[in-house]
N, C-alpha and C positions, 0 to 999 in steps of 0.2 A: 165574676169570680169562678174559678174552676172547682172541680171536685175536691173534697177534703181528703187529706192524706194523714194517716196516723203513723207516727214514727215510734216504734216500741223499743225501749232500751231495757233489757234485763240487767239487773245489777246485783253483784254479790262480791262485796269486799274488794272493790276495784279502785285503785288509786287514780285512774284516769277518767273517772265518771264525769268530772266537771268539764273536761275537754269534749267529751262525747255530747253532753247536754248542750254546751255552748255552740257546737257545730250544727246541732239541730235547730237551735234558736236563730242561727245566722242564715238560714235558708232564704234565698231570694223569693221562693214561692211561699206565700204567706198563709194560705188556707190549710194550715197544718195543726195537729195536736201532738204533743210529746207526752208519751206515757212511760214513766220510769217504774218498772216493777222490781221492787226490792225483794229478793228471794232469800229473806232471812239473814241479811247482813249484820255484822257486828263491828265493822270497821269502815272508815271513810264516809260515813253518813253525813258528816259535817260539810263535805264538799257539795252535797245536794241542797243544803239549807238555803243558800242565796237564790236558788232557782224555784223555790216552792210556789211562788206566785205566778210563775210562767209555764208550769208543767202540771200534769196529773201524776201525783205520786201515790202509789199503792204498795202496801207491804203484805207479804204472805210468808208462810212457813217455807223453809228451804226444801226444794224438790228438784232443783236442776233447771238448766236454761230452757228446756222444752216446756216445762210447766209454767215458767214465767212468761214465755212467749204466748202460750195458749191462753193464759189469763189476760194478757194484754190484748190479744185478738178478740176475746170474748167481751171486753168492755169498750173496744175501739168504736169511735163514731165515724171514722173516715170511710170513704168508698174504696180507698187503696191503703195498703199496709206496707211499710218498710221496716226492716229490722236493723237496728244499729247496736253492735256489741259495745259494752261500756268502756272497752279499751281502744276502740276504733273511732274514726270521725269522718264526717261527710265534708266534701267541698261545698261552698255556699250554693252553687247552682245545681247540685245533685238532683233534688226533687223536681225542680222546674224543667230541666233538660230531659230527664227520664220520663216524666209524665207527658210532656209534649210529644216525645218520641212514640210513646204508647198510644196516645189518643189519635195520632195521625195514622196509625196502623190498625186501630181497633184491637190492640193486643191486650190479653188478660194477664200476661206475666212477662217480665223482662229482667235482664241483668246487665251489668257493665263490667268493664275492667277495673283494676285497682292498683295502687302502688303499695308496696311494703315499706313501713317506716320503723325506726327504732324507738327506744324509750324517750328520746329527745326530739321526735318528729322529723328526724333526718331520713331522707329517702334512701332505702337500701336497694330496691329494684323498682323500676317504672314498668307499667303494663305487665304486671306479674302473671296475669291469667292468660289462657288461650284466647285467640281471636278467631272470629267466625264470619263467614259470608252469608250464611243462611240458617234458618231454624233447623233444617235437615242435618246440617253439620253438627248442631248441638246434640240432637238425638244420637247421631253416630258416635260422638265423643264419649258418651256415657257407657259405651261398650268397653271402654278402656280406662277412662279417667274420671276423677271427681272434678268436674268442670266449673261449677257455679259456686262462687263465694256468696254465702247466704246474706252477708251485709251489703251486697250490691243489688239485691233483688228488690223489685217493686211489683206488687201483685194486687189484682182486683180482690177485695176482701171476700166477696161472694164466691169467687173461684177457689180461694184458699179454704174457705169453710166447707166447700163441696167435697173436699178430700179428707175431711176430718181434722185431726190435730197433729202437731209435732209429737212423735211417739217418744214418751219419756224413757222407754226401755233402752233407747239408744242415747245415752247420756251426752255423748260428744259428737254424734253424727246424725242427730235427729233431722236436720235439714237435708242431708244427703238422701235419707230414706224418703222424705216427702217429695223432693224434686223428682226422684226416680218414679215414685208412684204417679205423680202428675204427668210425667213424660209418657209413661206406659199407657196412660189413659188419654193420650192425645192432646195434651196442653202444649202449645207452642211457646217456648221461651225465646223471646226476641232479644238479640244481643246488640247493645249500643256500644260502639267502639270508642269509649272515652273512659279515662280513669278518674272516677268521681268519688271514690272512697279510699281512705287511707287505712290499711290493715296493719295493725301494730304487732311486731314480733318482739317478745320479751320473755324473760325467764319464768314468769309466773302465769303465762297464758295456758289455756287448756291444751292448745296444740303443741306446746313445748313440754308440758308435764305429763301428758297422758297418751303418748304416741302408741304404745302397745295396745291399750284398750281401744283406741280409735281404729287401729288396723283390724282388730278382732271384730269390731262392730261393722266395719266396712265389708269385711269378708262375708258376713251373714247377709247383709243387704244385697251385695252383688250376686251372691248365689241365688237369691230369690228373684231379683228384678232383671238381671241382664238377659236371661233366656226369654223373658217376656218381651223385653225391648227388642231383642234380635228378631223375634217372630213378628212383631209389629212392623219393623222396618222391611222385612222380607215381603210382607203383605202389601206395603205401600209400593214397593218396586215391582 
């Protein structure tokens, strides 16, 4: 049996939570634990009830997705951590394929491509993310773009903890800030060119409802980290 993988699902009043949990349970890779962190929800908890014997369910006061992720990482027993938003879902072979890809390359962090789906799981766009031939291209992409979809990432837990926590100051872009920090400090994010996650677009999602705040947070992050990343790339070359 390979290393244990912890799938952390932050949950706050999300109608799709049952689909998210079921996709984690459907993984072909079986040495996993599923941690649902209820961030002070008051709706849709009944959708979790049927799964309580198959998952680790913990509840905390509302503090935002970053705090829920941090709590999940702090109690995770796995050697690797995956984040799954409660409105997204994984394909069954997601963990198996991505972990095998990482172990063969001795990679500490990786991400994949993804499809965008609607409220009814119909595909809107396939291979929505950028595609890469090397880890260097990933570094270079962050000089211009927000490249990595957080729910496609699989990371060595020790590597994740080495860089601290998801910063709750950035309520909607906490993952963007952490990936930037890791890249600046020399962590290679390996890209697996498969779409193993379904990213849901719907009217109640954070990306739909809080675009202005997301852009403001991203501007702060980019002002801090892009000069550092540029300097790093110049030193490498």
